[in-house]
C-alpha positions in Angstrom: 84.5 107.8 83.5 84.7 104.1 83.7 87.7 101.9 85.1 89.3 99.8 87.9 90.5 103.3 89.5 88.8 106.6 88.7 90.2 109.6 90.5 88.4 112.9 90.0 90.0 116.2 91.1 91.7 114.7 94.0 93.0 117.3 96.5 94.9 116.5 99.7 95.9 119.3 102.2 97.8 118.5 105.4 97.9 120.9 108.4 101.0 121.9 110.4 99.1 123.6 113.8 96.0 125.5 113.2 97.4 127.9 110.4 99.9 126.3 107.9 98.3 124.3 105.0 100.5 121.8 103.0 98.8 120.9 99.8 100.1 117.5 98.9 97.7 117.0 95.8 96.2 119.8 93.8 93.6 118.4 91.5 94.6 115.0 90.5 92.3 113.1 87.7 93.4 109.9 86.6 91.5 106.8 84.9 93.3 103.1 85.0 91.5 100.5 83.3 91.4 96.8 84.9 94.6 94.9 83.9 96.8 98.0 83.4 100.3 98.3 84.7 101.1 101.8 85.5 104.4 103.3 87.0 104.1 106.5 89.0 107.2 108.5 89.2 108.1 111.8 90.3 110.7 113.6 92.8 110.3 113.7 96.5 107.4 115.9 97.5 105.7 115.6 94.3 102.4 114.0 95.6 102.9 110.5 94.4 102.9 108.9 97.9 100.0 110.6 98.9 98.2 109.4 96.1 99.4 105.8 96.8 98.2 106.4 100.2 94.5 107.3 98.6 94.4 104.5 96.3 95.5 102.2 99.3 92.4 103.4 101.1 95.2 104.4 103.8 93.6 107.9 103.9 90.9 110.0 102.3 91.1 113.1 99.9 90.2 116.5 101.3 88.4 117.1 98.0 87.4 115.2 95.1 86.2 111.5 94.3 88.1 108.4 94.2 86.3 104.9 92.8 87.9 101.5 92.9 86.2 98.8 90.8 83.0 101.3 90.5 82.7 101.9 94.4 83.2 105.1 95.7 86.0 104.8 98.5 86.8 108.7 99.0 83.9 108.7 101.8 83.9 105.6 103.6 84.4 105.3 107.2 87.6 103.8 108.7 86.2 100.3 109.1 84.9 100.4 105.5 88.1 101.4 104.2 89.9 98.5 106.3 87.5 95.9 104.7 88.3 97.3 101.1 92.1 97.1 102.0 91.7 93.5 103.1 89.5 92.3 100.2 90.6 94.1 97.1 94.2 95.6 97.6 97.4 93.9 98.1 100.6 95.9 99.3 104.4 95.6 98.4 106.8 97.7 100.2 110.3 98.4 99.8 111.4 97.1 103.3 109.2 94.1 103.0 107.3 94.4 106.3 107.8 91.0 107.2 107.8 89.8 110.8 111.4 88.7 111.5 111.0 85.7 113.9 108.0 84.3 111.8 108.3 81.7 109.0 107.7 82.7 105.4 104.2 80.7 105.4 103.0 82.5 108.4 103.9 86.0 107.2 101.8 84.8 103.9 98.9 84.0 106.2 98.8 87.3 108.0 96.1 89.1 105.9 93.8 85.9 106.2 93.9 86.3 110.0 91.4 89.3 109.5 88.8 87.3 107.5 87.0 84.1 108.6 89.1 81.5 107.2 89.9 78.3 108.9 93.5 77.3 109.9 94.0 74.8 107.5 92.5 76.9 104.6 94.9 79.8 105.5 97.9 77.2 105.4 96.7 75.8 102.0 96.1 79.3 100.3 99.7 80.5 101.6 101.6 77.5 100.4 99.8 78.0 97.3 100.7 81.6 97.0 104.5 80.8 97.8 104.6 78.3 95.1 103.3 80.9 92.6 106.5 83.1 93.4 108.6 79.9 93.4 109.3 80.0 97.1 107.5 76.8 98.2 110.7 75.0 99.3 111.5 78.0 101.6 108.3 78.3 103.3 109.3 77.2 106.8 112.3 79.3 106.9 112.1 82.5 109.1 112.0 85.6 107.2 115.3 86.9 108.6 116.8 83.6 107.2 115.9 84.6 103.7 117.8 86.8 101.0 116.4 90.3 100.1 115.0 88.7 96.9 113.3 85.8 98.8 111.7 88.2 101.5 110.2 90.3 98.6 108.8 87.1 96.9 107.2 86.2 100.3 105.8 89.9 100.3 104.4 89.5 96.9 102.9 86.1 97.9 101.4 87.7 101.1 99.9 90.5 98.7 98.3 87.9 96.4 96.8 85.7 99.2 93.4 87.2 99.2 93.2 87.4 95.1 93.1 91.1 95.0 92.2 93.1 91.8 94.8 95.7 92.6 98.5 95.4 93.8 100.2 98.7 94.9 103.9 98.3 94.9 106.0 101.1 96.5 109.5 101.0 95.5 109.4 97.2 95.8 113.1 96.8 94.2 114.5 100.0 96.3 116.6 97.5 98.6 117.7 94.9 95.9 120.3 94.5 93.4 119.9 94.9 89.8 119.7 91.0 89.0 117.3 90.5 91.9 115.2 93.7 90.9 114.6 92.3 87.3 113.5 88.9 89.0 111.0 90.6 90.9 109.8 92.7 88.3 109.4 89.9 85.8 107.1 88.3 88.6 104.9 91.1 88.9 104.7 91.4 85.0 103.7 88.0 84.6 100.9 88.3 87.3 99.7 91.3 85.5 99.7 89.8 82.1 98.6 86.2 82.9 96.4 86.9 85.9 95.1 90.4 84.8 95.8 91.9 88.3 95.9 95.9 88.0 99.4 96.9 89.2 100.3 100.4 90.3 104.3 100.8 90.9 105.9 103.7 92.5 109.5 104.0 91.6 112.3 106.4 90.7 114.4 104.0 88.5 113.7 104.3 85.0 114.8 100.9 84.0 112.1 99.5 86.5 109.4 101.8 85.4 109.9 100.2 81.7 108.2 97.1 82.8 105.1 98.9 83.1 102.9 99.9 80.2 102.2 103.5 81.3 104.1 105.9 83.0 102.6 108.9 85.1 104.7 111.6 86.3 103.9 113.8 89.3 105.2 117.2 90.2 104.1 119.8 92.8 100.9 117.5 93.8 99.9 117.5 90.1 100.2 114.9 87.0 102.3 116.5 84.5 102.8 113.8 82.1 101.0 110.5 81.4 102.4 108.3 78.6 
């Protein structure tokens, strides 16, 4: 199997105490080509969030293999996983996860604080990223002075700052109205189509999932549909 993401027979089991096993993934295999836009759907408890945590190198599987850009990440150490997260993956969350008393440009710079990038270069790249999402004129506003849609644009700019090959978007429109949601999804669609960034989107909303070219449905820790 070749691809940007290759998941082979992924299992993830959590333990409550010493005796109770809670299987979250039960043998998930999936191949995502570079440049695809995939919507991951499913009810609460279906395993989609656990799967996204594995893709984001936030956790490791109990069994199976996971490859990202040809590199096996399923057996890396926490330090190695952190490097992969910082260099190759951009994250977008439902609650934006911005620092409230920090300007938009400073929020975007945050991922570069963990890299050996000069202050001037961090600033230049952050401004450029905000310009890409149409928010350059608001870059000095504190995040709590921005609307929900503007905050999510800042979050997208932050996700793009390290030029990732993969963006993981977890319910990115969950706190936004319909009009703003469509604006945010159009931005993601353009980055997918024009920059070739692979996007994995978790959503409960069918009208948001339609922006993706492929829909994967989880249920009871398994993939039950891949269209």
